[in-house]
N, C-alpha and C positions, 0 to 999 in steps of 0.2 A: 796893259802890254801890246805893242805896236805889231800886229801878227799879219795883217789885211794883207801885204805884198810879199808873205812867203810863199815859196813855190810850194804848191799841192803836190802831195806825193802819189804815185801812182801804185804804191804798194798797200792800198786799202782795200779791204773786202767787206764791203757793208752788206750784211745779214741782218740786218735791222727788220722786224717784221716778216722775216721768209718763212718763221715756223720750224728750222732746222733743228731746235734745241730738244723740243719733247720732255713730257716730263719733269720740266726743273722745279726747283724749289721756289716755292711761292710765298710772297709775303700774305699773312692774314688780310682780309678787307674789312674786318670790324663785325660784331655781332657773333652768335653762337657761344656756346660755354667753353673753358677748357684752354689751355693750351698758352703760349706764351702772346704776349701782348704786342702789339706793333713797333712800340718803341724798342724793346727787349731785340726784337727781331732784327730792327734798322743797326743798332749797336753793335749785334753779332755779326752782321754783315760788314762792317765796318772793322770790326776785330778781326774777323777773317781776311779781310783783303791785306791788313797790317801785318797778321801773323801767318800768311799763306796758308790758311785752314778753312775747308769747307765747313761753314758755320752748322751744317748736319753733325758733322764730326765735332764741333764744341760742343752742340748740345748733349751728344751721347758721351763724350769725354774721352774719343778717339785720340789718336796721336795725328801729329801733322801731316798735310796730305802731301806725298813725295811722288806723283807720278806715277805709280804703279811700281814702284821700286826699278824702274827703268833708269839705265845710265843715262847722264846727259852726254855722252858721245853716241848713245844710239842713232842708227840711221833715222833721217827725218821722213816722216811719210810725204806722199806726193802731193804738192801745193795745188790748191787749183788756183786759176787764173784771177788776180783782182779785178775788182769789178769797177776802181777808177774813183777818182775824187768823189764823195756825195756831193750834194746842192744843198742840203741845208745847212745852216749858222754853225750847228755843233758837231755837224760831220767836215762841212768845211775846216772849222778850228782843229779837230783832231787830225785831219791830212795836211793842214798847213804847218802845225808843229812837227810831226811825223817828217814831211818834207825838209825842215829846218835842222833838224836832229842828222839826216841824213846828209844836208849840205856842210853841216860844222862837222862832224865825226868823220865825214870823207878827206875832209883836210887835217883834221886833228890827229886822227889813229896814226895813219903813216906817216906823219911828221915827227909825232911824240913815241909811238911804239914800233913804229918799222913794219907796222902791217896793214895791208888794205884793208877797208870797211865795207863789210857785205852789208845791205840795208836788210832790215826784219820787215815781216809783213805786220800789219795791224788787221785786226779782225773786229767790225762794229756789231755790236750784237744786241740784241733785247731778250732777257730773260734768260735763255740759256742756249747754248749751241755746241756743236764739238768741237774738239781740239786736241792736238796729239798727245796730249797729257790728260787726256780723260774729257769729262761734261765741265765746261764754262758756264759760272751760272751768276746771274747779275748781284746776287747775293754775297758772293765770295768776294766781288772785287775785281779791279784791273790785275792782270798778272803776265808774266812772260813764261813761254813754254818753251824751253830751250830744244826739245823734241823737234819741234818742227819750224823754231825761230821764228815765232811769231807774238805779238802783244795783243792780248784780248780785252777789250774793254766795252763795258755796259756804258754808254754816256751818262745815264741816269745817275750813276755814280756823283759826279760831280755836283749834282743838285742837293744829293744827300749830303753831302761834305760839308756844303753851305749852312744847309738849314739845322743839321743836328749839331755840327761842331763848329759853326759860326769860322769856316776856313776854305771862304771862296775867292773868286776872282779868277781873270785869265790867265796870270802868271802861276796861281796855284795850282790851277787844271794842269798847265804845261807841265809845272813839275812833275806831277804824277805820270806823265806821260814819259817825261824825260827819266824818270826813274827807273821804269820800266826798260826803257831803251838801254839805260845804265847796265842792268842785268844780259842785255845782249853783247854789249861791249866786253863784258866778264869773260860772257861766252866764246867771243873771238880771241879774249886772251889768254885763255884757256884755263881760268879760273875755277868757272862753274864744274867742270868734270874733277878736278881735284879736289875741290870742297866735297862733292859729294862721296869720294873714294874715300876720304879720310872720316865721313862723317857714319861710314858702314861700320867702321872699326873703333867708334867713339861712343862713350856714354853717352845718355839722352841729353844729359846736363852739358856735356864738351858740344855736342851735335849742335845744339842751341846756340853756344857759344861762336861757333863757326858760321851759322845762320846768321846772327847779328852782325858780326864782320862783312858778310857778303851784302846786305842789305845798305847796311851804314856805306860802303864804298860805290853802291850804287846811286845813295844819296849826293857823295861827293862828287860823282862823275854828271849828276843832272846838273851840279853846280859849274862843273867843267863847260858843260854845253852852255847854259846861260852865260858864263862870261866870255867864249866866242863869239855868241849870238851877239850880243850886245857892242861887243867889238866890232864886228864886222858890218852887221843889221840895224844899230842903235835901238834895238828890241825893247830895251826896258823903260818904264816909264815910274815917276815918283810913286811909292808905296809898292810898288812890284817885287821887291826881296822880301819888304815885311810879309806880303801876302803868302809866299813861299815858306818863309819861318813859320808863320802862323799854323801852315798846313803842315810840316814838319813835327811841328810841337805836338798838334791835334792828333797825329798818328803815332805817337810814341808809344811803344807798349806799355809803360807806367800808366799814362793815362787813360787808355784801352781799358787797362783791366781794371782800373779802380771805376772805371763807368759801368764797366759789365758784370764784374761781381764784387763790387766794394772793398778791395784788396789789391795790393800787388804783389808778384812774386817774381823776384829778379831774374832766379835761375830758371823762371819759363820764358824768359824775353827770347823773341827769336828777330826782331828788327832793331831793337834798341831803345834807350829811353828818348824822350823827347829831346833832353839835352842834348843827348848824343847825336842825334838825328839833325838839331840845327845846327850844332858846330862840324858836321862834316859837309852838310851843305854848304856852310861859308868858306869850308876849307877849298872845297872845289871852285866856288865863285870868285874867290878871292885870287886864289894861286892861278887858274884856268891850266893846269898841269896834271895829267894824268897822274905821274910817278907820287903827286901829294897825297893821293887817295888810295895808299896802301894799308889798309886796313888790317892785311894779313899781318904784320908784322908784330914782334912781340910785345907784352904791355896789353893794358885794358886798352879797348879802342875808343 
């Protein structure tokens, strides 16, 4: 992926190594008896990112983390001033992709949806940090918090995605960031508040089905971003699309459940199957249209 010339976003808060998290979930370092193995913990971490679940809650069998039960439309906490683009390669990459999503959506959203784009913030952290939705932990994976309109990401997730699931590369990593930004677009469109309100009145299975539709729409919106980024900046290189497809497939609920527990429970899906994730990303990539990402329409997504 050609990202070197992308504008770096100024909406980056680099908290890596600042120790603000405190008491975060830690991976075992080997030795000692009992407990889960490193491989199991890493898989649960990736499952937690895909399902939106704190791995500690996965282990204890608790339900999906919901941000303390607060509404998506609750007032956002006061935002600290961004620290500006980082200087290391990983930080520069994340800042460049965020900057490119800002440039793309600032043009696409007003043109296609008639609303102005308000850029989210991105927090880079190591281990754990605080967010408007509770403690952000590296084991949980990247996520978007609608309460403070911020994407949280420990960049070590990209290395884990590559080594554990053979789903890596610049464009695969960019897809992950663009997916989280897709949730921000959903928030601006008013979809997230409506979905959470519906989930409160739904059965657990129905709530999961709504979550799947939200996540597949974010996949589709990531494809819309990629379409317009390539059209304007010629950012895609041979093999990039396959990287994103591989990443979308690797983090499908069916594959992650099979890896973590040995069997698949479709009614517990919250992000969609590998086939669904690849299909909806492809839909956005081919069409370049927000309206093509209406996963909330009737029928199976």
